[in-house]
N, C-alpha and C positions, 0 to 999 in steps of 0.2 A: 646529413642523413645517409651518407654513402655506406657507413658501416651497417646501418639498419637494413639497407637494400641488399647487402651481401650476407646477412644473417640467414642461416639454414632454417627453413620452416620446420615446425614440429606440431604435435597434437596438444600442446599446452593451452591452458585457459588463463587469461589475465582478468582479474576482478579489480576494477578501479573503484576505490571507495570500499575496499574489502574489509576494513575494520569497523564499518558501520553495521547497524542491525541487519539490514537486508543483505549487504555484502557478506557478512560473516555467515549468514544462513547458506548462501550459495557456495561459499568456500567450504564449509563443513560437508555439504552434500556432495560436492565434486570430489573432495579428498576422500570421502567415504567410498567412492568408486575407484579410488587409486588414480585419479586424473591429476597430472602435474599442474599445480595452480600457483600463479604468482600474484600476490596481493600488492596492490599499488595504492598508496595514500600519501597525503601531504606530510605526515609525521610518522616517525617510527614509534610503534607502541612499546618497544623495549621488552617484549615478551619473547623469550627464546623459542617457545613452542609455537609462536605465531609471527614468523619473520615478515617484515614489510619492506618492499622496495619503495623508497621515498621518491616521489616525483609528482609533477603537476601536469595533469592531462591537457590543460589549456595551453601549456608551454613546455612540451616534453623535451628533455635534454637528450643527449645522444644515447645514454644508457637506457632510458625509458623507451625511446624510439626503437632500440634494438629488441627490447622485450616485446613490444607491440608487433614488431615485424615477424617474430617467430610464431606467435600464437595462432591457433586455429579458431579460437573464440575469444572475443573481448566483451566483457560484461561491464556496463556502466551503472554502478550502484551509487549514483550521485544525485544531488538536486538538479532540477531542470536547468537552472542558470549555468551550471557547470557542464551538463550534457550538451547544451546548445553551443557552448563555447569550446568544446573539446577539439583538439587538433588530432584528427585521426588519419593524417596523411601517411603515417608509417604502417597502418593496418593493411594486411594482405587483402587483395581484391577477392580472394576466395574464402576469406575468414567470415565467421558469423559474428555479427554485432548484436548484442542483447542489451536493451535498456530496461530499467526497473522503475520508471517514473509513475507517479500517481495520475498524471495527465498525459495523454498520448497524442492528441491532435497537433500540438506545437512541434513535437519531435518528428511527426509524420511529414509535416510541411518542410521542416529543416532537411530531411533526407531527400526531398525532391531535388535539391540542388547539389547532392553529393553522388554524382553518377559513378564515381570510381569504386565506391563501396559495393559489396555484394549483398548476400542474404542478411536480412535484418528482422529482428523480432523484439516486440515489447511485451514484458510480463509485469503483472501487478499482483503480488501475493495479497489477497484480501483478508489479511490477518496479521496480528503482531508476530514478527519473525520468531520471537522467543517461544511461541506456542508450538513451533514445528509445522511441517508441511502436511503430514499424514492426515488424509481425510478432509483437507481444507481447499477452498476454491482458489485457483490462480487464473486471473483474467489474462488472456493472451491476444495480442494484436500482431498480425503478420504484416510487417511493413514491406518486406520484399521476400518473396517465396524462394525456396531452394532446399535441397536435401538437408543441409545443416539445421534448418528450421524444424523440419519434421523430427530429426534425431533429438534435438533439444527438448521438444515437447514430449517425446517418448520418455526422456529422462525424468521430466517432471511427473509424468504418470507413474513411472516406476518408483519414484521417491514417495509416492502416495498422494500427490497433489491431484486435485480435480480440475482439469483444464477446461476453461470456458473461452472459446474463440469468438472474438468480436472484432468489428472494425473500429478505427480510432474514434470516430464520432460517437458511435453507440457506447463504447467504453466510457467516454467522458460523461455522457448523460447518465449512465447507470452509476458511475462513481459519485456524481453529484448527489444522487438520491441516497445511495447506500453508505457513502463515506462523509461527504461534506455536510449533508443535512443531519446525519446522525451525530457527528462530532459537534455541530453547532447546537443541536438539541441538548447534548450532555453539558456543554460549556454554559449554555443559558441556564440550565438547571443549577449548576454550581454557583453562578453569579447571583441568581435569584435567592438561593439558600443563604449566601453570604449577606445579601441585603436584608434578609429577615433578622439576622443577627441574634439567633438563638444559640444557647450554649450547646456545643457539639456533643458533650457528654450526655446531655438529655436526649438529643436527637438519636444518638447511637443506642440509647437504652430502649427507646420505644419504636424504633424504625421497623415497619413491616417489611416483608420480603421485597416488594417492588422498589421501595426506597433504598433498601440495603443494596439491591442490585445496581441501582443508579449511582449510589455512592462508590461502589466498586469500579464501575466503568469510568466515573469521573476521576478516581485516583489513578487508574491506568493511563488515561489520556494525559492528565496533568503531569504524570511522571515520565512521559515520553519526550522525544526530541521535538522542540517547538517548530523547527524548520520543516519537519515532516507534515505536521498539521497545517502549517502555513501554506505549503505547496498545495495541499488538498483544497484549501479555501481560496487562496489567491490565484492559483495557476489554472484552475478548472474554469473554462468559459461558461459553464452551466451552473456553477456553484451559487452565484448571486440569485439566480432563478429559484433554486432550491431553498435558499435562506428566506427569500421573499414568500414562498409558499408556506414555510414554517411560521413566519410572522403572521400571515393571514389566518392560518389555522389556530394559532394561539388567541388571536383576536376573536375568532369565531366562537371558541370555547367560552371566552369571557362574556361575549354578547349573548350567547345562548343562556348561560346561567343568569345573567342580569335580567333577561327577559322574564324570568320566573316560570317558564314553560317546561315542565318535566317531560311533556310529550315531545317537544322539539329536541330536548336533550337526548331522549331515547332514539329519535330519528338520526341525530348526529352520530350516536354510537353505531347505528346500522351503516351509515355512510362510511364511517371510519373502518368498519369491519370489511367493507368491500375491497379495501386495499390489499387484503390477504389473498385475494384471487381464488377463493374457494378452499384455501388450505387452513381454515380456522382451527379445525380439530387437531391437525398435526402440530400447529404452533401452540395450541393450548397444552398439548402433551409435553412439548419442549419446555414450556413455562413451568409446568408442574414438576418436571425433572430438575430444572434449575432451582426452583424454590425449595425443593427437597434437600438441597445441599447448602442453602443459605442459612447462616447462623440465626437462630431465633425465629425460624420460619413458623408462621402461625396462620397461614391462610392465603387467600388471593386478594386481599384488600389493596 
């Protein structure tokens, strides 16, 4: 590591896992600001327009250590298993470390034993990276405060992101509800539809807007990277609780219908509406707007 220690520091950013979806989003945004960015990944993408420094962050060689030692910011756009095993000994003590994990509490505990590292931030873009950041929420967990953290959050705001600052525990509870439970609902919908074994051409022909919307979300999730959705479900300590609540709710719907009580069904709808926190009208308007662009939209059934 001697050559890494002798490397002259600069203002560059290293994005580890930069050829992945989240990593590529960060690379494009930073390069749009004319920030010098080095993309590090296990394999060369062989795209001359997107050069990659091949290296393993869990076992950095001398070349990768030198790259890390220069950088003012190191972004880990990698799965949790890789982030927790990363060898960051070459990273400058005054550099900013940014992780993009779907679960924050494990990395927060991991940092407790890494005294040499300086400012550290966790971000979680709460959207598919291909949609772009403008106008979308980015959850932020400040692991270790410092001026570089504030500067990076200002960049996210300037890029159009809506920063929502949380602590690690609160982030994971909210992510369990908004990501783990949502994804589980959509996957359960797809599995149930497959079990019914109806010809899809007929489903597609008669699907009302809510069903068409669910099909679209199902297609988006199943077309994504399995490891991303696995991390959301398996890595979040609160995800099991969210899935259990989903199972109980589905059972409650069945039992209410089986009871034959329309009045109890109406009360169940009222209880479900309470989850909207008084924002029913706003979300009904959102739904109307969504359904207006859904092919074959025919109402709110």
